[in-house]
Backbone as numpy.savetxt, mean C-alpha at the origin, in Angstrom:
# Nx Ny Nz CAx CAy CAz Cx Cy Cz
14.78 10.91 17.58 13.61 10.94 16.16 13.70 9.53 15.75
12.42 8.98 15.40 11.47 7.45 15.02 12.59 7.32 14.03
12.98 6.00 13.75 13.32 5.45 12.15 12.01 5.18 11.91
11.83 5.57 10.44 10.46 5.47 9.81 10.85 4.59 8.50
10.32 3.17 8.68 10.17 2.25 7.82 9.10 2.25 6.51
9.33 2.42 5.21 8.21 2.68 4.36 7.97 1.19 3.37
6.68 0.90 3.21 6.45 -0.15 2.38 5.38 0.54 0.95
6.17 -0.06 0.02 5.08 0.69 -1.18 4.17 -0.05 -1.62
3.54 0.29 -2.54 2.33 -0.57 -2.90 2.46 -1.95 -3.70
1.52 -2.30 -4.03 1.38 -3.43 -5.00 2.02 -3.48 -6.06
3.32 -4.39 -6.52 3.81 -4.39 -7.83 4.81 -2.94 -8.08
4.83 -2.15 -6.91 5.54 -0.95 -7.22 6.72 -0.59 -6.20
7.83 0.58 -6.36 8.73 0.36 -5.57 8.55 2.08 -4.98
10.03 2.21 -4.70 10.09 3.68 -3.84 9.90 4.50 -4.96
9.77 4.40 -6.18 9.66 5.20 -7.10 8.51 5.97 -7.13
7.36 5.69 -6.61 6.00 6.40 -5.83 6.16 7.77 -4.87
7.26 7.42 -4.71 7.55 7.97 -3.16 8.51 9.11 -3.75
9.07 9.52 -4.90 10.04 10.15 -5.59 9.90 11.83 -5.44
8.43 11.96 -5.47 7.99 13.48 -5.49 7.75 13.88 -3.83
8.06 13.00 -2.93 7.95 13.34 -1.45 9.31 13.37 -0.97
9.48 14.75 -0.21 10.59 14.94 0.32 10.78 14.98 1.85
11.42 13.79 2.18 11.31 13.18 3.63 12.30 14.09 4.30
13.29 15.02 3.93 13.69 15.55 4.36 14.90 15.16 5.38
14.72 15.63 6.82 15.55 15.27 7.82 15.19 13.56 8.44
13.71 13.19 7.95 13.29 12.28 8.36 14.19 11.10 8.17
14.23 10.11 9.29 15.22 8.81 9.12 14.33 7.71 8.59
14.51 7.76 7.17 13.37 7.01 6.37 14.23 5.58 5.70
13.79 4.70 5.99 14.16 3.51 4.87 13.39 2.86 4.30
13.18 2.56 2.77 12.59 1.56 2.37 12.67 0.27 2.40
11.52 -0.37 2.55 12.10 -1.93 2.28 11.35 -2.48 1.27
12.24 -3.31 0.55 12.41 -3.85 -0.77 11.31 -4.94 -0.48
10.60 -5.45 -1.30 9.61 -6.39 -1.13 10.79 -7.94 -1.48
10.28 -9.11 -1.02 11.09 -10.41 -0.88 9.90 -11.50 -1.48
10.58 -12.28 -2.26 10.20 -13.10 -2.63 8.78 -13.87 -1.82
7.91 -14.14 -2.19 6.77 -15.18 -1.10 7.10 -16.68 -1.65
7.01 -17.32 -0.35 7.07 -18.57 -0.56 6.06 -19.04 -1.20
5.99 -20.61 -1.43 4.84 -21.00 -2.50 3.61 -21.22 -1.22
2.47 -20.46 -1.95 1.50 -20.82 -1.19 1.17 -20.01 0.36
2.17 -18.91 0.36 2.63 -18.36 1.32 1.42 -17.30 1.98
0.98 -17.25 3.30 -0.24 -16.39 3.79 0.60 -15.05 3.97
-0.09 -14.05 4.00 0.45 -12.65 4.39 0.63 -12.34 5.66
0.37 -13.34 6.76 0.92 -13.16 7.86 2.20 -14.11 8.22
2.58 -15.19 7.50 3.99 -15.59 7.33 4.61 -14.73 6.60
4.38 -14.22 5.62 5.18 -12.98 4.65 5.39 -11.97 5.76
4.68 -11.49 6.20 4.81 -10.29 7.17 6.15 -10.73 8.51
6.03 -11.75 8.63 6.74 -12.30 9.53 8.34 -12.48 9.30
8.43 -12.66 7.82 9.69 -12.59 6.98 10.25 -11.73 7.01
9.43 -10.37 6.64 10.19 -9.51 6.32 10.12 -8.58 7.19
9.44 -8.69 8.31 9.69 -8.05 9.57 10.92 -8.06 9.85
11.70 -9.40 9.53 13.08 -9.48 9.96 14.27 -8.28 9.63
13.59 -7.47 8.53 14.46 -6.19 8.22 14.38 -4.88 8.79
13.64 -5.21 9.88 13.24 -4.15 10.73 14.23 -4.12 12.25
15.17 -3.23 12.22 16.14 -3.42 13.18 16.08 -2.36 14.29
15.29 -1.54 14.05 14.56 -0.73 15.17 13.62 -0.75 15.98
14.05 -0.71 17.27 13.05 -0.82 18.18 12.06 0.44 18.22
10.46 0.09 18.24 9.72 0.91 18.27 9.33 1.95 16.69
9.47 1.42 15.93 9.64 2.25 14.61 7.94 2.66 14.30
8.52 3.67 13.30 7.23 4.31 12.56 7.17 3.44 11.29
5.90 2.79 10.78 5.68 2.10 9.57 4.79 3.01 8.91
5.15 3.17 7.19 4.36 3.91 6.43 3.94 2.89 5.58
3.04 2.66 5.03 2.34 1.54 4.08 1.67 2.07 3.01
1.71 1.81 1.63 1.26 2.44 0.83 0.26 1.40 -0.08
-1.09 1.60 -0.09 -1.72 0.42 -0.81 -1.69 -0.70 0.11
-1.18 -1.77 -0.84 -0.99 -3.32 -0.02 0.35 -3.43 0.91
1.13 -2.34 0.95 2.09 -2.10 1.78 1.48 -1.95 3.33
0.20 -1.16 3.16 -0.16 -0.56 4.57 -0.76 -1.67 4.93
-1.21 -2.66 4.24 -2.11 -3.95 4.54 -0.76 -4.99 5.31
0.23 -5.06 4.53 1.36 -5.99 5.20 1.77 -4.84 6.26
1.78 -3.58 6.34 2.44 -3.15 7.81 1.42 -3.28 8.96
0.18 -3.21 8.68 -0.87 -3.78 9.59 -0.31 -5.33 10.16
0.04 -6.05 9.18 0.48 -7.45 9.74 1.69 -7.30 10.78
2.48 -6.49 10.06 3.61 -6.45 11.02 3.72 -5.77 12.37
2.75 -5.02 12.51 2.31 -3.94 13.93 1.87 -5.01 14.74
1.34 -6.23 14.29 0.91 -7.46 15.03 2.06 -8.47 15.73
3.25 -8.34 14.99 4.46 -8.84 15.18 5.46 -8.47 16.27
5.67 -6.87 15.58 6.56 -6.16 16.64 5.47 -4.78 16.95
5.89 -4.27 17.96 5.76 -2.87 18.88 5.92 -2.06 17.61
5.39 -1.06 17.76 5.67 0.01 16.60 4.96 1.51 17.12
5.51 2.38 17.01 5.26 3.63 17.27 4.26 4.46 16.89
3.79 4.15 15.61 2.78 4.63 14.69 2.90 3.51 13.57
1.71 3.63 13.33 1.25 3.01 11.60 0.76 4.36 10.91
1.23 4.80 9.70 0.92 5.68 8.66 -0.10 5.22 7.27
-1.06 4.76 7.22 -1.36 4.03 6.45 -1.89 5.38 4.99
-1.37 4.93 3.44 -1.85 5.65 2.54 -2.79 5.01 1.66
-3.51 5.37 0.84 -4.57 4.73 0.50 -4.81 3.05 0.44
-4.84 2.95 1.48 -4.64 1.40 2.00 -5.93 0.94 2.61
-5.91 0.28 3.54 -7.13 -0.60 4.07 -6.75 -1.05 5.61
-7.26 -0.24 6.50 -6.75 -1.04 7.87 -7.51 -2.49 8.72
-8.48 -3.02 7.97 -9.12 -4.16 7.90 -9.68 -4.89 6.86
-9.90 -5.84 6.68 -10.82 -6.31 5.36 -12.22 -5.82 5.30
-12.99 -5.14 6.22 -13.83 -4.61 5.73 -13.91 -3.41 5.39
-12.70 -2.80 5.20 -12.40 -1.52 4.39 -12.56 -1.30 3.22
-11.95 -2.99 2.69 -11.78 -3.21 1.17 -13.07 -3.46 0.49
-13.35 -3.29 -0.69 -14.60 -3.61 -1.43 -14.88 -5.08 -1.30
-16.22 -5.41 -0.86 -16.89 -6.06 -1.07 -16.48 -7.36 -2.00
-16.34 -6.78 -3.41 -16.17 -7.88 -4.28 -14.82 -8.39 -4.28
-14.00 -7.85 -3.75 -12.59 -8.31 -3.52 -12.83 -9.45 -2.60
-13.63 -9.59 -1.52 -13.61 -10.56 -0.69 -14.50 -11.79 -1.40
-15.33 -11.75 -1.86 -16.28 -12.06 -2.87 -15.60 -13.21 -3.70
-14.41 -12.68 -4.51 -13.59 -13.34 -5.38 -12.40 -14.09 -4.82
-12.34 -13.40 -3.55 -11.01 -14.64 -2.80 -11.85 -15.74 -2.36
-12.97 -15.38 -1.71 -13.93 -16.25 -0.77 -14.12 -17.99 -2.13
-14.28 -17.34 -3.30 -14.97 -18.19 -4.29 -13.43 -18.26 -5.34
-12.03 -18.07 -4.72 -10.94 -18.46 -5.53 -11.06 -18.39 -6.95
-11.60 -16.99 -7.37 -11.64 -16.18 -8.43 -10.17 -15.93 -9.06
-9.60 -15.73 -8.33 -8.51 -14.25 -8.15 -7.49 -15.24 -9.37
-7.43 -16.43 -8.91 -6.14 -17.57 -9.65 -6.80 -17.82 -11.30
-7.72 -17.38 -11.51 -8.36 -17.45 -12.77 -7.95 -16.28 -13.83
-7.38 -15.03 -13.28 -7.15 -13.98 -13.99 -5.75 -14.33 -14.36
-5.78 -13.88 -16.01 -4.39 -14.22 -16.79 -3.56 -12.98 -16.09
-2.22 -13.58 -15.60 -1.17 -12.62 -15.25 -0.72 -11.57 -15.78
-0.69 -11.78 -17.19 -0.41 -11.11 -18.54 -1.10 -9.58 -18.31
-2.37 -10.14 -17.65 -3.17 -8.70 -17.69 -2.64 -7.53 -16.73
-2.04 -7.89 -15.79 -1.51 -7.03 -14.72 -0.22 -6.37 -15.08
0.29 -6.80 -16.54 1.12 -6.02 -17.30 0.45 -4.72 -18.38
-0.61 -4.73 -18.28 -1.14 -3.98 -19.46 -1.67 -2.49 -18.63
-1.35 -1.25 -19.38 -1.42 0.00 -19.14 -2.68 0.39 -20.13
-3.65 1.25 -19.72 -4.37 1.72 -20.85 -5.35 2.66 -20.19
-6.20 3.26 -20.57 -7.13 4.31 -20.17 -8.05 3.66 -19.15
-8.19 2.31 -18.92 -8.82 1.74 -17.63 -8.10 1.83 -16.35
-6.73 1.40 -16.52 -6.10 1.45 -15.53 -5.65 2.91 -15.29
-5.45 3.86 -15.67 -5.26 4.94 -15.95 -6.34 5.90 -14.68
-7.55 5.26 -15.06 -8.76 5.71 -14.64 -8.59 5.45 -13.09
-8.51 4.29 -13.00 -8.72 3.32 -11.63 -7.52 3.88 -11.04
-6.33 4.20 -11.40 -5.09 4.56 -10.28 -5.35 6.28 -10.14
-6.16 7.00 -11.04 -6.22 8.32 -10.84 -5.10 9.12 -11.52
-4.49 8.30 -12.65 -3.57 9.00 -13.28 -4.06 10.23 -14.07
-2.68 10.86 -14.17 -3.53 12.33 -15.08 -2.88 12.83 -15.98
-1.03 13.02 -15.55 -0.25 13.45 -16.66 0.50 12.41 -17.26
1.11 13.11 -18.20 1.67 12.02 -19.04 3.04 11.61 -18.42
3.56 12.25 -17.57 4.90 11.79 -16.83 3.96 10.66 -16.10
3.28 10.59 -15.43 2.84 9.76 -14.70 2.52 8.46 -15.48
1.79 8.60 -16.61 1.32 7.58 -17.16 3.01 6.97 -17.76
4.11 7.63 -17.85 5.15 6.89 -18.08 5.82 6.07 -17.05
5.88 6.46 -15.64 5.68 6.20 -14.53 5.16 5.08 -14.25
4.09 4.85 -14.47 3.31 3.64 -14.46 3.86 2.54 -15.59
3.91 2.91 -16.75 4.41 2.19 -17.70 5.55 1.27 -17.30
6.59 1.96 -16.86 7.97 1.84 -16.40 7.74 0.72 -15.19
7.04 1.06 -14.31 6.37 0.19 -12.77 6.06 -1.15 -13.71
4.74 -0.79 -14.42 4.42 -2.28 -14.61 5.55 -3.29 -15.78
6.48 -2.45 -16.49 7.64 -2.98 -16.96 8.24 -3.92 -16.27
8.58 -3.61 -14.76 9.59 -4.17 -14.08 8.76 -4.86 -12.98
7.23 -5.11 -13.04 6.64 -5.84 -12.46 6.67 -7.38 -12.20
7.18 -7.66 -11.28 7.22 -9.36 -10.94 5.89 -10.19 -11.09
5.36 -10.68 -12.12 3.89 -10.96 -12.10 3.80 -12.30 -11.03
4.53 -13.08 -10.84 4.09 -13.89 -9.83 4.07 -13.05 -8.55
4.71 -12.53 -8.08 4.53 -11.79 -6.77 3.21 -10.81 -6.89
2.73 -10.16 -7.81 1.80 -9.14 -7.86 0.21 -10.17 -7.98
0.51 -11.68 -8.44 -0.58 -12.54 -8.61 -0.83 -12.86 -7.25
0.31 -13.59 -6.53 0.51 -13.60 -5.13 -0.50 -12.86 -4.16
0.18 -11.59 -4.47 -0.64 -10.14 -3.49 -1.87 -10.04 -3.71
-2.22 -10.13 -4.93 -3.73 -10.12 -5.31 -4.64 -11.18 -4.48
-4.08 -11.98 -4.36 -4.89 -13.28 -3.80 -4.93 -12.74 -2.64
-3.63 -12.67 -1.83 -3.36 -12.14 -0.37 -4.44 -11.24 0.16
-4.72 -9.98 -0.80 -5.67 -9.09 -0.67 -7.02 -9.25 -0.67
-7.53 -10.21 -1.45 -8.75 -10.83 -1.73 -8.99 -11.81 -0.43
-7.85 -12.47 0.11 -8.34 -13.32 1.44 -7.90 -12.67 2.45
-7.59 -11.41 2.82 -6.98 -10.91 3.77 -8.21 -11.26 5.08
-7.43 -11.43 6.33 -8.16 -12.23 7.33 -8.33 -11.19 8.73
-7.67 -9.90 8.36 -7.60 -9.34 9.59 -9.00 -8.49 9.81
-9.56 -8.43 10.97 -10.84 -8.11 11.38 -10.65 -6.74 12.17
-9.58 -6.58 12.94 -9.30 -5.39 13.83 -8.72 -4.38 13.10
-8.83 -3.19 14.11 -8.26 -2.21 13.76 -7.05 -1.86 14.42
-5.95 -1.81 13.65 -4.59 -1.49 14.38 -4.50 -0.17 15.38
-3.83 -0.24 16.51 -3.47 0.78 17.34 -2.57 1.43 16.44
-2.75 2.95 17.17 -1.72 4.12 16.71 -1.81 4.13 15.38
-3.00 4.15 14.86 -2.44 4.01 13.32 -3.12 5.61 12.65
-2.63 6.14 11.79 -3.07 7.18 11.03 -2.89 6.89 9.63
-4.38 7.30 9.31 -4.34 6.72 7.98 -5.27 8.06 7.20
-4.67 8.41 5.62 -4.58 9.12 4.69 -4.90 8.61 3.57
-6.38 9.11 2.99 -7.18 8.39 1.99 -7.47 9.59 1.41
-7.79 9.31 -0.26 -8.15 10.21 -1.35 -9.62 10.02 -1.52
-10.43 10.99 -1.73 -12.16 10.69 -1.82 -12.31 10.80 -3.31
-11.20 10.26 -3.99 -11.53 9.75 -5.32 -10.77 8.46 -6.11
-10.46 7.53 -4.87 -9.80 6.47 -4.65 -10.52 5.29 -5.37
-10.30 5.02 -6.85 -11.20 4.06 -6.91 -10.96 2.78 -6.59
-9.77 2.14 -6.36 -9.47 0.76 -5.92 -9.79 0.54 -4.90
-9.89 1.50 -3.55 -10.29 1.32 -2.33 -11.31 2.36 -2.00
-12.44 2.60 -2.25 -13.21 3.70 -2.39 -13.29 4.19 -0.99
-13.31 5.29 -0.88 -13.32 6.15 0.82 -14.52 5.67 1.57
-15.71 5.36 1.03 -16.85 5.02 1.52 -16.70 4.13 2.57
-15.89 2.93 2.41 -16.01 2.10 3.41 -14.66 2.28 4.41
-13.85 3.56 4.36 -12.77 4.12 5.02 -12.91 4.88 5.99
-12.16 4.71 7.21 -12.38 5.63 8.24 -11.15 6.56 8.37
-11.16 7.65 7.39 -9.65 8.04 7.41 -9.80 9.31 8.44
-8.35 9.50 8.94 -8.02 10.73 9.82 -7.63 11.90 8.62
-7.14 11.89 7.57 -7.18 13.06 6.51 -7.76 12.72 5.24
-8.49 13.20 4.89 -9.06 12.82 3.57 -8.49 13.89 2.38
-7.58 13.74 1.11 -7.11 14.03 0.47 -8.14 14.52 -0.72
-8.57 15.71 -0.88 -9.04 16.28 -1.79 -8.63 16.04 -3.33
-9.63 15.29 -3.98 -9.38 14.61 -5.54 -8.23 13.59 -5.65
-7.87 12.91 -4.30 -6.87 12.08 -4.31 -7.48 10.55 -4.79
-6.42 9.93 -5.55 -6.77 8.94 -6.07 -5.66 7.47 -5.42
-5.63 6.61 -6.25 -4.78 5.58 -5.79 -3.32 6.16 -6.15
-3.17 6.85 -6.82 -1.90 7.27 -7.30 -1.36 8.68 -6.66
-1.94 9.05 -5.78 -1.83 10.09 -4.82 -0.36 10.56 -4.72
0.50 9.58 -4.26 1.72 9.94 -3.65 2.73 10.56 -4.59
2.09 10.53 -5.97 3.28 10.90 -7.04 2.30 12.47 -7.50
0.96 12.42 -7.49 0.31 13.35 -7.82 -0.37 14.72 -6.94
-0.16 14.20 -5.64 -0.48 15.08 -4.70 0.44 14.91 -3.32
1.52 14.92 -3.98 2.84 14.39 -3.24 3.52 15.96 -1.96
3.00 17.01 -2.21 3.38 17.82 -1.61 2.64 18.03 -0.09
1.05 17.93 -0.56 0.24 17.62 0.28 0.19 16.25 1.56
0.68 15.28 0.64 0.91 14.02 1.57 2.12 14.27 2.65
3.10 15.00 1.43 4.48 15.00 2.32 4.17 16.00 3.99
3.28 17.02 3.68 3.35 17.68 4.75 2.13 17.04 5.83
1.60 15.96 5.71 0.83 15.51 6.45 1.35 14.16 7.19
2.09 13.91 6.62 3.53 12.70 6.91 4.21 13.21 8.03
4.50 14.53 7.73 5.71 15.33 8.38 5.36 15.69 10.13
4.04 15.82 9.75 3.48 16.64 11.04 2.79 14.94 11.84
2.43 14.24 11.14 2.02 12.58 12.03 2.88 12.10 12.39
4.31 12.29 11.66 5.46 11.21 12.06 6.13 12.05 13.76
5.69 13.36 14.16 6.04 14.12 15.05 5.18 13.71 16.40
3.89 13.34 15.91 2.70 13.63 16.83 2.97 12.54 18.11
């Protein structure tokens, strides 16, 4: 059985996978590390890849964690990449993100805005229930703003133009953060948004189990 390393989304931790039962899969969640000053995503991937001790593992990446997993797959050999609500290269991200990155506008956004939960953030993330709103509130409370700001800038300036090998992409057709129109997905989750590991957990759980055994 392959070792599976999981990278959570931007500003969140393994709590967004709490509704997924990995059962007998050998899963390890990788905690974020503090980025260095002006560090590139490529260099960050090199440093965090040191936490991976098994040869030829499976990497699961959610959102920004998927982009990080793509960069790690350039450094070490992996059996498979499983991306969830993420992007395989910069062209799968909305053009407006790349424009903001090119014009260096990301750094003008006040960091405190990333701590705010409201109807707009709920809509963008596809949050449906009171329990999901509470989870998001707790996640935002625990979010490291310096890390969040750094990661947003790296997303907007992501350089990868190639499609990674051995990649399996799960995406929702109601993802408002990374719209599916630019995505070449292997599996499309009906009514799945950016928070779908929480509210479409059973469906994603079954897909992950099948994909990790292919």
